[in-house]
Chimera marker file (.cmm) of the C-alpha trace (Angstrom):
<marker_set name="trace">
<marker id="1" x="157.200" y="178.626" z="144.851" r="1" g="1" b="0" radius="0.5"/>
<marker id="2" x="157.176" y="175.144" z="146.392" r="1" g="1" b="0" radius="0.5"/>
<marker id="3" x="160.080" y="172.903" z="145.888" r="1" g="1" b="0" radius="0.5"/>
<marker id="4" x="159.418" y="169.610" z="143.869" r="1" g="1" b="0" radius="0.5"/>
<marker id="5" x="161.324" y="167.891" z="146.500" r="1" g="1" b="0" radius="0.5"/>
<marker id="6" x="159.141" y="169.078" z="149.300" r="1" g="1" b="0" radius="0.5"/>
<marker id="7" x="157.258" y="166.059" z="150.760" r="1" g="1" b="0" radius="0.5"/>
<marker id="8" x="154.101" y="166.882" z="152.511" r="1" g="1" b="0" radius="0.5"/>
<marker id="9" x="150.983" y="164.456" z="152.880" r="1" g="1" b="0" radius="0.5"/>
<marker id="10" x="148.882" y="166.916" z="150.594" r="1" g="1" b="0" radius="0.5"/>
<marker id="11" x="151.770" y="166.619" z="147.923" r="1" g="1" b="0" radius="0.5"/>
<marker id="12" x="151.908" y="162.791" z="148.199" r="1" g="1" b="0" radius="0.5"/>
<marker id="13" x="148.265" y="162.602" z="147.983" r="1" g="1" b="0" radius="0.5"/>
<marker id="14" x="148.008" y="164.747" z="144.961" r="1" g="1" b="0" radius="0.5"/>
<marker id="15" x="150.625" y="162.950" z="143.152" r="1" g="1" b="0" radius="0.5"/>
<marker id="16" x="148.797" y="159.689" z="143.915" r="1" g="1" b="0" radius="0.5"/>
<marker id="17" x="145.565" y="161.049" z="142.635" r="1" g="1" b="0" radius="0.5"/>
<marker id="18" x="147.318" y="162.196" z="139.450" r="1" g="1" b="0" radius="0.5"/>
<marker id="19" x="148.701" y="158.855" z="138.914" r="1" g="1" b="0" radius="0.5"/>
<marker id="20" x="145.429" y="157.141" z="139.447" r="1" g="1" b="0" radius="0.5"/>
<marker id="21" x="143.923" y="159.543" z="136.887" r="1" g="1" b="0" radius="0.5"/>
<marker id="22" x="146.694" y="158.749" z="134.329" r="1" g="1" b="0" radius="0.5"/>
<marker id="23" x="145.866" y="155.128" z="134.812" r="1" g="1" b="0" radius="0.5"/>
<marker id="24" x="142.300" y="156.043" z="133.984" r="1" g="1" b="0" radius="0.5"/>
<marker id="25" x="143.465" y="157.942" z="130.858" r="1" g="1" b="0" radius="0.5"/>
<marker id="26" x="145.607" y="154.876" z="129.830" r="1" g="1" b="0" radius="0.5"/>
<marker id="27" x="142.670" y="152.728" z="130.179" r="1" g="1" b="0" radius="0.5"/>
<marker id="28" x="140.273" y="154.989" z="128.274" r="1" g="1" b="0" radius="0.5"/>
<marker id="29" x="143.000" y="155.161" z="125.476" r="1" g="1" b="0" radius="0.5"/>
<marker id="30" x="143.304" y="151.362" z="125.155" r="1" g="1" b="0" radius="0.5"/>
<marker id="31" x="139.398" y="151.127" z="125.144" r="1" g="1" b="0" radius="0.5"/>
<marker id="32" x="139.313" y="153.924" z="122.357" r="1" g="1" b="0" radius="0.5"/>
<marker id="33" x="141.806" y="152.301" z="120.302" r="1" g="1" b="0" radius="0.5"/>
<marker id="34" x="140.218" y="148.902" z="120.437" r="1" g="1" b="0" radius="0.5"/>
<marker id="35" x="137.024" y="150.363" z="119.395" r="1" g="1" b="0" radius="0.5"/>
<marker id="36" x="138.564" y="152.180" z="116.464" r="1" g="1" b="0" radius="0.5"/>
<marker id="37" x="139.814" y="148.784" z="115.185" r="1" g="1" b="0" radius="0.5"/>
<marker id="38" x="136.466" y="147.114" z="115.752" r="1" g="1" b="0" radius="0.5"/>
<marker id="39" x="134.405" y="149.915" z="114.182" r="1" g="1" b="0" radius="0.5"/>
<marker id="40" x="136.825" y="150.270" z="111.210" r="1" g="1" b="0" radius="0.5"/>
<marker id="41" x="137.012" y="146.468" z="110.719" r="1" g="1" b="0" radius="0.5"/>
<marker id="42" x="133.199" y="146.152" z="110.761" r="1" g="1" b="0" radius="0.5"/>
<marker id="43" x="132.947" y="148.838" z="107.920" r="1" g="1" b="0" radius="0.5"/>
<marker id="44" x="131.219" y="151.426" z="110.109" r="1" g="1" b="0" radius="0.5"/>
<marker id="45" x="130.558" y="154.915" z="108.872" r="1" g="1" b="0" radius="0.5"/>
<marker id="46" x="133.667" y="157.244" z="108.824" r="1" g="1" b="0" radius="0.5"/>
<marker id="47" x="132.004" y="159.410" z="111.575" r="1" g="1" b="0" radius="0.5"/>
<marker id="48" x="131.907" y="156.526" z="114.035" r="1" g="1" b="0" radius="0.5"/>
<marker id="49" x="135.603" y="155.667" z="113.307" r="1" g="1" b="0" radius="0.5"/>
<marker id="50" x="136.451" y="159.389" z="113.580" r="1" g="1" b="0" radius="0.5"/>
<marker id="51" x="134.555" y="159.847" z="117.065" r="1" g="1" b="0" radius="0.5"/>
<marker id="52" x="136.594" y="156.821" z="118.553" r="1" g="1" b="0" radius="0.5"/>
<marker id="53" x="139.896" y="158.105" z="116.917" r="1" g="1" b="0" radius="0.5"/>
<marker id="54" x="139.263" y="161.461" z="118.542" r="1" g="1" b="0" radius="0.5"/>
<marker id="55" x="138.658" y="159.959" z="121.840" r="1" g="1" b="0" radius="0.5"/>
<marker id="56" x="141.830" y="157.981" z="121.621" r="1" g="1" b="0" radius="0.5"/>
<marker id="57" x="143.806" y="161.171" z="120.737" r="1" g="1" b="0" radius="0.5"/>
<marker id="58" x="142.285" y="163.119" z="123.541" r="1" g="1" b="0" radius="0.5"/>
<marker id="59" x="142.951" y="160.541" z="125.988" r="1" g="1" b="0" radius="0.5"/>
<marker id="60" x="146.533" y="159.921" z="124.916" r="1" g="1" b="0" radius="0.5"/>
<marker id="61" x="147.359" y="163.632" z="124.900" r="1" g="1" b="0" radius="0.5"/>
<marker id="62" x="145.790" y="164.078" z="128.253" r="1" g="1" b="0" radius="0.5"/>
<marker id="63" x="147.774" y="161.087" z="129.761" r="1" g="1" b="0" radius="0.5"/>
<marker id="64" x="150.958" y="162.363" z="128.200" r="1" g="1" b="0" radius="0.5"/>
<marker id="65" x="150.469" y="165.840" z="129.647" r="1" g="1" b="0" radius="0.5"/>
<marker id="66" x="149.681" y="164.525" z="132.993" r="1" g="1" b="0" radius="0.5"/>
<marker id="67" x="152.853" y="162.411" z="132.974" r="1" g="1" b="0" radius="0.5"/>
<marker id="68" x="154.698" y="165.550" z="132.186" r="1" g="1" b="0" radius="0.5"/>
<marker id="69" x="153.314" y="167.453" z="135.069" r="1" g="1" b="0" radius="0.5"/>
<marker id="70" x="154.018" y="164.408" z="137.414" r="1" g="1" b="0" radius="0.5"/>
<marker id="71" x="157.537" y="164.143" z="136.047" r="1" g="1" b="0" radius="0.5"/>
<marker id="72" x="157.105" y="160.592" z="134.902" r="1" g="1" b="0" radius="0.5"/>
<marker id="73" x="158.638" y="159.149" z="131.836" r="1" g="1" b="0" radius="0.5"/>
<marker id="74" x="156.887" y="157.578" z="128.941" r="1" g="1" b="0" radius="0.5"/>
<marker id="75" x="156.671" y="153.744" z="128.995" r="1" g="1" b="0" radius="0.5"/>
<link id1="1" id2="2" r="1" g="1" b="0" radius="0.2"/>
<link id1="2" id2="3" r="1" g="1" b="0" radius="0.2"/>
<link id1="3" id2="4" r="1" g="1" b="0" radius="0.2"/>
<link id1="4" id2="5" r="1" g="1" b="0" radius="0.2"/>
<link id1="5" id2="6" r="1" g="1" b="0" radius="0.2"/>
<link id1="6" id2="7" r="1" g="1" b="0" radius="0.2"/>
<link id1="7" id2="8" r="1" g="1" b="0" radius="0.2"/>
<link id1="8" id2="9" r="1" g="1" b="0" radius="0.2"/>
<link id1="9" id2="10" r="1" g="1" b="0" radius="0.2"/>
<link id1="10" id2="11" r="1" g="1" b="0" radius="0.2"/>
<link id1="11" id2="12" r="1" g="1" b="0" radius="0.2"/>
<link id1="12" id2="13" r="1" g="1" b="0" radius="0.2"/>
<link id1="13" id2="14" r="1" g="1" b="0" radius="0.2"/>
<link id1="14" id2="15" r="1" g="1" b="0" radius="0.2"/>
<link id1="15" id2="16" r="1" g="1" b="0" radius="0.2"/>
<link id1="16" id2="17" r="1" g="1" b="0" radius="0.2"/>
<link id1="17" id2="18" r="1" g="1" b="0" radius="0.2"/>
<link id1="18" id2="19" r="1" g="1" b="0" radius="0.2"/>
<link id1="19" id2="20" r="1" g="1" b="0" radius="0.2"/>
<link id1="20" id2="21" r="1" g="1" b="0" radius="0.2"/>
<link id1="21" id2="22" r="1" g="1" b="0" radius="0.2"/>
<link id1="22" id2="23" r="1" g="1" b="0" radius="0.2"/>
<link id1="23" id2="24" r="1" g="1" b="0" radius="0.2"/>
<link id1="24" id2="25" r="1" g="1" b="0" radius="0.2"/>
<link id1="25" id2="26" r="1" g="1" b="0" radius="0.2"/>
<link id1="26" id2="27" r="1" g="1" b="0" radius="0.2"/>
<link id1="27" id2="28" r="1" g="1" b="0" radius="0.2"/>
<link id1="28" id2="29" r="1" g="1" b="0" radius="0.2"/>
<link id1="29" id2="30" r="1" g="1" b="0" radius="0.2"/>
<link id1="30" id2="31" r="1" g="1" b="0" radius="0.2"/>
<link id1="31" id2="32" r="1" g="1" b="0" radius="0.2"/>
<link id1="32" id2="33" r="1" g="1" b="0" radius="0.2"/>
<link id1="33" id2="34" r="1" g="1" b="0" radius="0.2"/>
<link id1="34" id2="35" r="1" g="1" b="0" radius="0.2"/>
<link id1="35" id2="36" r="1" g="1" b="0" radius="0.2"/>
<link id1="36" id2="37" r="1" g="1" b="0" radius="0.2"/>
<link id1="37" id2="38" r="1" g="1" b="0" radius="0.2"/>
<link id1="38" id2="39" r="1" g="1" b="0" radius="0.2"/>
<link id1="39" id2="40" r="1" g="1" b="0" radius="0.2"/>
<link id1="40" id2="41" r="1" g="1" b="0" radius="0.2"/>
<link id1="41" id2="42" r="1" g="1" b="0" radius="0.2"/>
<link id1="42" id2="43" r="1" g="1" b="0" radius="0.2"/>
<link id1="43" id2="44" r="1" g="1" b="0" radius="0.2"/>
<link id1="44" id2="45" r="1" g="1" b="0" radius="0.2"/>
<link id1="45" id2="46" r="1" g="1" b="0" radius="0.2"/>
<link id1="46" id2="47" r="1" g="1" b="0" radius="0.2"/>
<link id1="47" id2="48" r="1" g="1" b="0" radius="0.2"/>
<link id1="48" id2="49" r="1" g="1" b="0" radius="0.2"/>
<link id1="49" id2="50" r="1" g="1" b="0" radius="0.2"/>
<link id1="50" id2="51" r="1" g="1" b="0" radius="0.2"/>
<link id1="51" id2="52" r="1" g="1" b="0" radius="0.2"/>
<link id1="52" id2="53" r="1" g="1" b="0" radius="0.2"/>
<link id1="53" id2="54" r="1" g="1" b="0" radius="0.2"/>
<link id1="54" id2="55" r="1" g="1" b="0" radius="0.2"/>
<link id1="55" id2="56" r="1" g="1" b="0" radius="0.2"/>
<link id1="56" id2="57" r="1" g="1" b="0" radius="0.2"/>
<link id1="57" id2="58" r="1" g="1" b="0" radius="0.2"/>
<link id1="58" id2="59" r="1" g="1" b="0" radius="0.2"/>
<link id1="59" id2="60" r="1" g="1" b="0" radius="0.2"/>
<link id1="60" id2="61" r="1" g="1" b="0" radius="0.2"/>
<link id1="61" id2="62" r="1" g="1" b="0" radius="0.2"/>
<link id1="62" id2="63" r="1" g="1" b="0" radius="0.2"/>
<link id1="63" id2="64" r="1" g="1" b="0" radius="0.2"/>
<link id1="64" id2="65" r="1" g="1" b="0" radius="0.2"/>
<link id1="65" id2="66" r="1" g="1" b="0" radius="0.2"/>
<link id1="66" id2="67" r="1" g="1" b="0" radius="0.2"/>
<link id1="67" id2="68" r="1" g="1" b="0" radius="0.2"/>
<link id1="68" id2="69" r="1" g="1" b="0" radius="0.2"/>
<link id1="69" id2="70" r="1" g="1" b="0" radius="0.2"/>
<link id1="70" id2="71" r="1" g="1" b="0" radius="0.2"/>
<link id1="71" id2="72" r="1" g="1" b="0" radius="0.2"/>
<link id1="72" id2="73" r="1" g="1" b="0" radius="0.2"/>
<link id1="73" id2="74" r="1" g="1" b="0" radius="0.2"/>
<link id1="74" id2="75" r="1" g="1" b="0" radius="0.2"/>
</marker_set>
């Protein structure tokens, strides 16, 4: 098993990529959250609201899991 403290160029690059992906998930989560508010406020059909809510939940959960893997704390 590889130590978490081991510092190699590949490890650092992988962590940087993971953090970049987590930022993408955070952006998608915010975008979906805003869309939920817009479509719900506009009186859109329930299915449209549900689609964006599901996207929000998936993005948020993926971001949290990636944060756990990277050993980062929640903001």
